[in-house]
NUFIBA-724496 format. One record per residue: x negated, y negated, z negated of N, C-alpha, C in turn; residue number from 1. Coordinates in Angstrom, 2 decimals. Each point is the difference from the previous one (the first is absolute). Layout:
% residues N
{n.px:X	n.py:Y	n.pz:Z	ca.px:X	ca.py:Y	ca.pz:Z	c.px:X	c.py:Y	c.pz:Z	k:NUM}
...
This chain:
% residues 103
{n.px:-0.85	n.py:1.17	n.pz:0.00	ca.px:0.85	ca.py:-1.17	ca.pz:0.00	c.px:-0.90	c.py:-1.24	c.pz:0.00	k:1}
{n.px:0.28	n.py:-0.93	n.pz:0.87	ca.px:-0.81	ca.py:-1.20	ca.pz:0.08	c.px:0.54	c.py:-1.08	c.pz:-0.93	k:2}
{n.px:-0.89	n.py:-0.90	n.pz:-0.39	ca.px:0.41	ca.py:-1.10	ca.pz:-0.84	c.px:0.85	c.py:-0.98	c.pz:0.79	k:3}
{n.px:1.00	n.py:-0.53	n.pz:-0.66	ca.px:0.88	ca.py:-0.98	ca.pz:0.62	c.px:-0.65	c.py:-1.37	c.pz:-0.12	k:4}
{n.px:0.01	n.py:-0.73	n.pz:1.09	ca.px:-0.52	ca.py:-1.36	ca.pz:0.00	c.px:1.16	c.py:-0.96	c.pz:-0.25	k:5}
{n.px:-0.11	n.py:-0.79	n.pz:-1.05	ca.px:1.00	ca.py:-1.03	ca.pz:-0.28	c.px:-0.50	c.py:-1.32	c.pz:0.54	k:6}
{n.px:0.95	n.py:-0.84	n.pz:0.40	ca.px:-0.40	ca.py:-1.32	ca.pz:0.49	c.px:-0.52	c.py:-0.84	c.pz:-1.17	k:7}
{n.px:-0.74	n.py:-1.04	n.pz:0.31	ca.px:-0.52	ca.py:-0.89	ca.pz:-1.02	c.px:1.16	c.py:-0.65	c.pz:-0.77	k:8}
{n.px:1.06	n.py:-0.32	n.pz:0.70	ca.px:1.17	ca.py:-0.60	ca.pz:-0.65	c.px:0.63	c.py:0.96	c.pz:-1.00	k:9}
{n.px:0.10	n.py:1.29	n.pz:0.37	ca.px:0.56	ca.py:1.01	ca.pz:-0.91	c.px:-0.90	c.py:0.19	c.pz:-1.21	k:10}
{n.px:-1.28	n.py:0.09	n.pz:0.23	ca.px:-0.95	ca.py:0.16	ca.pz:-1.09	c.px:0.08	c.py:-1.19	c.pz:-0.95	k:11}
{n.px:0.17	n.py:-1.19	n.pz:0.55	ca.px:0.09	ca.py:-1.21	ca.pz:-0.81	c.px:1.27	c.py:-0.08	c.pz:-0.84	k:12}
{n.px:1.00	n.py:0.79	n.pz:0.33	ca.px:1.26	ca.py:-0.02	ca.pz:-0.76	c.px:-0.01	c.py:0.96	c.pz:-1.19	k:13}
{n.px:-1.05	n.py:0.80	n.pz:-0.15	ca.px:-0.08	ca.py:0.93	ca.pz:-1.12	c.px:0.10	c.py:-0.77	c.pz:-1.32	k:14}
{n.px:0.83	n.py:0.50	n.pz:-0.89	ca.px:0.18	ca.py:-0.64	ca.pz:-1.30	c.px:1.06	c.py:-1.08	c.pz:-0.02	k:15}
{n.px:0.55	n.py:-0.31	n.pz:1.16	ca.px:1.01	ca.py:-1.06	ca.pz:0.07	c.px:1.41	c.py:0.59	c.pz:0.00	k:16}
{n.px:0.96	n.py:-0.85	n.pz:-0.29	ca.px:1.41	ca.py:0.40	ca.pz:0.02	c.px:0.48	c.py:-0.04	c.pz:1.45	k:17}
{n.px:0.56	n.py:1.11	n.pz:0.46	ca.px:0.51	ca.py:0.10	ca.pz:1.37	c.px:1.47	c.py:0.40	c.pz:-0.06	k:18}
{n.px:0.71	n.py:-0.23	n.pz:1.09	ca.px:1.41	ca.py:0.36	ca.pz:0.05	c.px:0.23	c.py:0.88	c.pz:1.22	k:19}
{n.px:0.92	n.py:0.94	n.pz:-0.16	ca.px:0.33	ca.py:0.88	ca.pz:1.10	c.px:1.38	c.py:0.59	c.pz:-0.19	k:20}
{n.px:0.33	n.py:0.93	n.pz:0.88	ca.px:1.31	ca.py:0.64	ca.pz:-0.03	c.px:-0.17	c.py:1.50	c.pz:-0.24	k:21}
{n.px:0.76	n.py:0.52	n.pz:-0.96	ca.px:-0.03	ca.py:1.44	ca.pz:-0.26	c.px:0.59	c.py:0.72	c.pz:1.20	k:22}
{n.px:-0.77	n.py:0.91	n.pz:0.61	ca.px:0.49	ca.py:0.71	ca.pz:1.18	c.px:0.26	c.py:1.48	c.pz:-0.28	k:23}
{n.px:-0.46	n.py:0.49	n.pz:-1.15	ca.px:0.27	ca.py:1.39	ca.pz:-0.39	c.px:-0.19	c.py:0.11	c.pz:-1.51	k:24}
{n.px:0.88	n.py:0.79	n.pz:-0.62	ca.px:-0.07	ca.py:0.23	ca.pz:-1.44	c.px:-0.06	c.py:1.51	c.pz:-0.23	k:25}
{n.px:-1.04	n.py:0.43	n.pz:-0.70	ca.px:-0.22	ca.py:1.42	ca.pz:-0.27	c.px:-0.20	c.py:0.19	c.pz:-1.50	k:26}
{n.px:0.08	n.py:1.23	n.pz:-0.49	ca.px:-0.28	ca.py:0.25	ca.pz:-1.41	c.px:-1.45	c.py:-0.38	c.pz:-0.39	k:27}
{n.px:-0.91	n.py:0.01	n.pz:0.97	ca.px:-1.40	ca.py:-0.29	ca.pz:-0.27	c.px:-0.39	c.py:-1.45	c.pz:0.25	k:28}
{n.px:0.94	n.py:-0.83	n.pz:0.46	ca.px:-0.32	ca.py:-1.41	ca.pz:0.20	c.px:0.87	c.py:-0.68	c.pz:1.03	k:29}
{n.px:-0.30	n.py:-1.26	n.pz:0.23	ca.px:0.76	ca.py:-0.83	ca.pz:0.93	c.px:-0.96	c.py:-0.48	c.pz:1.09	k:30}
{n.px:0.40	n.py:0.18	n.pz:1.25	ca.px:-0.79	ca.py:-0.47	ca.pz:1.13	c.px:0.52	c.py:-1.39	c.pz:0.37	k:31}
{n.px:-0.93	n.py:-0.95	n.pz:0.15	ca.px:0.36	ca.py:-1.39	ca.pz:0.24	c.px:-0.66	c.py:-0.50	c.pz:1.28	k:32}
{n.px:0.82	n.py:-0.58	n.pz:0.88	ca.px:-0.53	ca.py:-0.65	ca.pz:1.21	c.px:-0.44	c.py:-1.39	c.pz:-0.40	k:33}
{n.px:-1.29	n.py:-0.25	n.pz:0.10	ca.px:-0.57	ca.py:-1.28	ca.pz:-0.39	c.px:-0.25	c.py:-0.92	c.pz:1.18	k:34}
{n.px:0.24	n.py:0.50	n.pz:1.21	ca.px:-0.32	ca.py:-0.78	ca.pz:1.18	c.px:-1.50	c.py:-0.01	c.pz:0.28	k:35}
{n.px:-0.72	n.py:0.95	n.pz:-0.58	ca.px:-1.44	ca.py:0.13	ca.pz:0.21	c.px:-0.25	c.py:1.23	c.pz:0.87	k:36}
{n.px:-1.27	n.py:0.34	n.pz:0.20	ca.px:-0.33	ca.py:1.11	ca.pz:0.88	c.px:0.40	c.py:1.36	c.pz:-0.57	k:37}
{n.px:0.18	n.py:0.08	n.pz:-1.33	ca.px:0.41	ca.py:1.23	ca.pz:-0.67	c.px:1.09	c.py:-0.32	c.pz:-1.00	k:38}
{n.px:0.80	n.py:1.00	n.pz:-0.32	ca.px:1.06	ca.py:-0.19	ca.pz:-0.99	c.px:-0.59	c.py:0.04	c.pz:-1.40	k:39}
{n.px:0.81	n.py:-0.42	n.pz:-0.98	ca.px:-0.41	ca.py:0.04	ca.pz:-1.39	c.px:0.73	c.py:1.10	c.pz:-0.74	k:40}
{n.px:-0.56	n.py:0.40	n.pz:-1.13	ca.px:0.60	ca.py:1.03	ca.pz:-0.85	c.px:0.06	c.py:-0.51	c.pz:-1.43	k:41}
{n.px:1.21	n.py:0.01	n.pz:-0.57	ca.px:0.15	ca.py:-0.19	ca.pz:-1.44	c.px:0.04	c.py:1.41	c.pz:-0.56	k:42}
{n.px:-1.08	n.py:0.41	n.pz:-0.63	ca.px:-0.11	ca.py:1.36	ca.pz:-0.54	c.px:0.99	c.py:0.19	c.pz:-1.14	k:43}
{n.px:0.48	n.py:1.23	n.pz:-0.16	ca.px:0.94	ca.py:0.33	ca.pz:-1.07	c.px:-0.56	c.py:-0.39	c.pz:-1.37	k:44}
{n.px:-1.31	n.py:-0.06	n.pz:-0.14	ca.px:-0.62	ca.py:-0.41	ca.pz:-1.27	c.px:0.39	c.py:-1.42	c.pz:-0.38	k:45}
{n.px:0.40	n.py:-0.80	n.pz:0.98	ca.px:0.39	ca.py:-1.39	ca.pz:-0.25	c.px:1.51	c.py:-0.19	c.pz:0.00	k:46}
{n.px:0.75	n.py:1.07	n.pz:0.08	ca.px:1.46	ca.py:-0.11	ca.pz:0.05	c.px:0.58	c.py:0.47	c.pz:-1.33	k:47}
{n.px:0.72	n.py:-0.90	n.pz:-0.67	ca.px:0.64	ca.py:0.33	ca.pz:-1.27	c.px:1.34	c.py:0.67	c.pz:0.26	k:48}
{n.px:0.50	n.py:0.71	n.pz:-1.01	ca.px:1.27	ca.py:0.72	ca.pz:0.12	c.px:1.16	c.py:-0.92	c.pz:0.39	k:49}
{n.px:-0.04	n.py:-1.24	n.pz:-0.45	ca.px:1.11	ca.py:-0.91	ca.pz:0.29	c.px:-0.17	c.py:-0.76	c.pz:1.32	k:50}
{n.px:-1.10	n.py:0.21	n.pz:0.71	ca.px:-0.18	ca.py:-0.61	ca.pz:1.32	c.px:0.90	c.py:0.71	c.pz:1.00	k:51}
{n.px:0.59	n.py:-0.76	n.pz:0.88	ca.px:0.93	ca.py:0.57	ca.pz:0.98	c.px:-0.31	c.py:-0.57	c.pz:1.38	k:52}
{n.px:-1.03	n.py:0.52	n.pz:0.63	ca.px:-0.38	ca.py:-0.46	ca.pz:1.34	c.px:0.94	c.py:0.62	c.pz:1.03	k:53}
{n.px:0.40	n.py:-0.81	n.pz:0.97	ca.px:0.85	ca.py:0.45	ca.pz:1.10	c.px:-0.65	c.py:-0.42	c.pz:1.31	k:54}
{n.px:0.21	n.py:0.79	n.pz:1.05	ca.px:-0.47	ca.py:-0.38	ca.pz:1.32	c.px:0.61	c.py:-1.34	c.pz:0.36	k:55}
{n.px:-0.82	n.py:-0.91	n.pz:0.50	ca.px:0.45	ca.py:-1.34	ca.pz:0.36	c.px:-0.27	c.py:-1.05	c.pz:-1.06	k:56}
{n.px:-0.34	n.py:0.42	n.pz:-1.22	ca.px:-0.31	ca.py:-0.96	ca.pz:-1.07	c.px:-1.25	c.py:-0.80	c.pz:0.37	k:57}
{n.px:0.02	n.py:-1.30	n.pz:-0.33	ca.px:-1.20	ca.py:-0.82	ca.pz:0.09	c.px:-0.75	c.py:0.20	c.pz:-1.32	k:58}
{n.px:-1.28	n.py:0.29	n.pz:0.09	ca.px:-0.79	ca.py:0.23	ca.pz:-1.20	c.px:-1.26	c.py:-0.86	c.pz:0.03	k:59}
{n.px:-0.39	n.py:-0.46	n.pz:-1.17	ca.px:-1.25	ca.py:-0.73	ca.pz:-0.17	c.px:-0.91	c.py:0.86	c.pz:-0.86	k:60}
{n.px:-1.24	n.py:0.16	n.pz:0.45	ca.px:-0.96	ca.py:0.83	ca.pz:-0.71	c.px:-1.40	c.py:-0.57	c.pz:0.20	k:61}
{n.px:-0.89	n.py:0.41	n.pz:-0.89	ca.px:-1.41	ca.py:-0.33	ca.pz:0.18	c.px:-0.62	c.py:1.03	c.pz:0.93	k:62}
{n.px:-0.79	n.py:-0.48	n.pz:0.94	ca.px:-0.72	ca.py:0.86	ca.pz:0.92	c.px:-1.28	c.py:0.44	c.pz:-0.70	k:63}
{n.px:0.03	n.py:1.19	n.pz:-0.60	ca.px:-1.10	ca.py:0.49	ca.pz:-0.84	c.px:-1.22	c.py:0.39	c.pz:0.83	k:64}
{n.px:0.19	n.py:0.87	n.pz:0.98	ca.px:-1.12	ca.py:0.51	ca.pz:0.78	c.px:0.56	c.py:0.74	c.pz:1.22	k:65}
{n.px:-0.90	n.py:0.50	n.pz:0.81	ca.px:0.40	ca.py:0.86	ca.pz:1.11	c.px:-0.52	c.py:1.39	c.pz:-0.29	k:66}
{n.px:0.88	n.py:0.99	n.pz:0.02	ca.px:-0.36	ca.py:1.39	ca.pz:-0.24	c.px:-0.32	c.py:0.64	c.pz:1.35	k:67}
{n.px:-1.29	n.py:0.26	n.pz:0.24	ca.px:-0.44	ca.py:0.58	ca.pz:1.28	c.px:0.62	c.py:1.37	c.pz:0.24	k:68}
{n.px:0.12	n.py:0.80	n.pz:-1.05	ca.px:0.53	ca.py:1.35	ca.pz:0.14	c.px:1.49	c.py:-0.02	c.pz:0.36	k:69}
{n.px:0.76	n.py:-0.84	n.pz:-0.69	ca.px:1.44	ca.py:-0.09	ca.pz:0.27	c.px:0.31	c.py:-0.91	c.pz:1.19	k:70}
{n.px:-0.98	n.py:-0.81	n.pz:0.38	ca.px:0.16	ca.py:-0.98	ca.pz:1.07	c.px:1.18	c.py:-0.94	c.pz:-0.29	k:71}
{n.px:-0.01	n.py:-0.52	n.pz:-1.22	ca.px:1.05	ca.py:-0.92	ca.pz:-0.44	c.px:-0.61	c.py:-1.02	c.pz:-0.95	k:72}
{n.px:0.59	n.py:-1.19	n.pz:-0.02	ca.px:-0.34	ca.py:-0.98	ca.pz:-1.02	c.px:0.67	c.py:0.45	c.pz:-1.28	k:73}
{n.px:-0.69	n.py:-0.09	n.pz:-1.10	ca.px:0.57	ca.py:0.35	ca.pz:-1.30	c.px:0.53	c.py:-1.28	c.pz:-0.63	k:74}
{n.px:1.26	n.py:0.05	n.pz:-0.40	ca.px:0.70	ca.py:-1.17	ca.pz:-0.52	c.px:0.31	c.py:0.17	c.pz:-1.48	k:75}
{n.px:-0.03	n.py:-1.11	n.pz:-0.74	ca.px:0.34	ca.py:0.01	ca.pz:-1.42	c.px:1.02	c.py:-1.09	c.pz:-0.26	k:76}
{n.px:1.18	n.py:0.37	n.pz:-0.48	ca.px:1.02	ca.py:-1.00	ca.pz:-0.31	c.px:-0.47	c.py:-0.96	c.pz:-1.10	k:77}
{n.px:0.43	n.py:-1.26	n.pz:0.07	ca.px:-0.35	ca.py:-0.95	ca.pz:-1.07	c.px:0.47	c.py:0.55	c.pz:-1.34	k:78}
{n.px:-0.77	n.py:-0.23	n.pz:-1.03	ca.px:0.37	ca.py:0.47	ca.pz:-1.33	c.px:-0.53	c.py:1.38	c.pz:-0.32	k:79}
{n.px:-0.46	n.py:0.72	n.pz:1.00	ca.px:-0.58	ca.py:1.32	ca.pz:-0.23	c.px:-1.51	c.py:-0.13	c.pz:-0.19	k:80}
{n.px:-0.52	n.py:0.74	n.pz:-0.95	ca.px:-1.44	ca.py:0.00	ca.pz:-0.27	c.px:-0.68	c.py:0.86	c.pz:1.07	k:81}
{n.px:-1.11	n.py:-0.50	n.pz:0.58	ca.px:-0.71	ca.py:0.82	ca.pz:1.00	c.px:-0.37	c.py:1.36	c.pz:-0.56	k:82}
{n.px:0.02	n.py:1.01	n.pz:0.84	ca.px:-0.28	ca.py:1.38	ca.pz:-0.40	c.px:-1.35	c.py:0.12	c.pz:-0.69	k:83}
{n.px:-1.01	n.py:-0.66	n.pz:0.51	ca.px:-1.33	ca.py:0.07	ca.pz:-0.60	c.px:0.06	c.py:-0.49	c.pz:-1.45	k:84}
{n.px:0.73	n.py:-1.08	n.pz:-0.25	ca.px:0.13	ca.py:-0.53	ca.pz:-1.35	c.px:0.81	c.py:0.95	c.pz:-0.88	k:85}
{n.px:1.05	n.py:0.61	n.pz:0.55	ca.px:0.78	ca.py:0.98	ca.pz:-0.77	c.px:-0.89	c.py:1.15	c.pz:-0.46	k:86}
{n.px:-0.84	n.py:0.50	n.pz:0.90	ca.px:-0.90	ca.py:1.11	ca.pz:-0.34	c.px:-1.02	c.py:-0.43	c.pz:-1.04	k:87}
{n.px:-0.53	n.py:-1.22	n.pz:0.13	ca.px:-0.97	ca.py:-0.51	ca.pz:-0.97	c.px:0.63	c.py:-0.09	c.pz:-1.38	k:88}
{n.px:1.23	n.py:-0.51	n.pz:-0.07	ca.px:0.70	ca.py:-0.12	ca.pz:-1.28	c.px:0.28	c.py:1.37	c.pz:-0.61	k:89}
{n.px:0.39	n.py:0.97	n.pz:0.84	ca.px:0.29	ca.py:1.35	ca.pz:-0.50	c.px:-1.27	c.py:0.62	c.pz:-0.57	k:90}
{n.px:-1.14	n.py:-0.16	n.pz:0.68	ca.px:-1.26	ca.py:0.53	ca.pz:-0.51	c.px:-0.37	c.py:-0.65	c.pz:-1.32	k:91}
{n.px:0.20	n.py:-1.31	n.pz:-0.09	ca.px:-0.33	ca.py:-0.73	ca.pz:-1.23	c.px:0.87	c.py:0.49	c.pz:-1.16	k:92}
{n.px:1.27	n.py:0.25	n.pz:0.26	ca.px:0.89	ca.py:0.50	ca.pz:-1.05	c.px:-0.43	c.py:1.39	c.pz:-0.46	k:93}
{n.px:-0.39	n.py:0.85	n.pz:0.95	ca.px:-0.43	ca.py:1.36	ca.pz:-0.36	c.px:-1.24	c.py:-0.03	c.pz:-0.89	k:94}
{n.px:-0.94	n.py:-0.86	n.pz:0.33	ca.px:-1.23	ca.py:-0.04	ca.pz:-0.80	c.px:0.21	c.py:-0.70	c.pz:-1.33	k:95}
{n.px:1.01	n.py:-0.90	n.pz:-0.08	ca.px:0.24	ca.py:-0.69	ca.pz:-1.26	c.px:0.97	c.py:0.75	c.pz:-0.90	k:96}
{n.px:0.66	n.py:1.02	n.pz:0.55	ca.px:0.97	ca.py:0.76	ca.pz:-0.78	c.px:1.37	c.py:-0.63	c.pz:-0.03	k:97}
{n.px:0.22	n.py:-1.11	n.pz:0.73	ca.px:1.30	ca.py:-0.65	ca.pz:0.05	c.px:0.95	c.py:0.82	c.pz:0.87	k:98}
{n.px:1.23	n.py:0.22	n.pz:-0.44	ca.px:0.96	ca.py:0.76	ca.pz:0.82	c.px:0.23	c.py:-0.66	c.pz:1.36	k:99}
{n.px:0.22	n.py:0.81	n.pz:1.01	ca.px:0.26	ca.py:-0.49	ca.pz:1.35	c.px:1.43	c.py:-0.51	c.pz:0.09	k:100}
{n.px:0.15	n.py:-1.21	n.pz:0.57	ca.px:1.35	ca.py:-0.57	ca.pz:0.21	c.px:0.71	c.py:0.74	c.pz:1.11	k:101}
{n.px:1.26	n.py:0.22	n.pz:-0.17	ca.px:0.84	ca.py:0.58	ca.pz:1.05	c.px:0.86	c.py:-1.10	c.pz:0.57	k:102}
{n.px:0.10	n.py:-0.06	n.pz:1.31	ca.px:0.84	ca.py:-1.00	ca.pz:0.67	c.px:1.32	c.py:0.59	c.pz:0.34	k:103}
């Protein structure tokens, strides 16, 4: 599999808030048309039980990164803690003996 080349404009948008339209909703995530060269994915890890995404919804998310393997932009809804930070906090709780929070 070859590496995907992103445009300079797309690379420059990493970390920014972008808007798109939900084009597919699956148990494992939501596919979002961002109007870019690749679609975005809101991973199930960022979807709370009370979230109700529907095809056609306008969504705003942070453009976290581009996943070469999935060939999708990874999106994080506002208010959600980035996955890397969630993992760091979980490790810190384990080493400190603090109980893990359940969402």
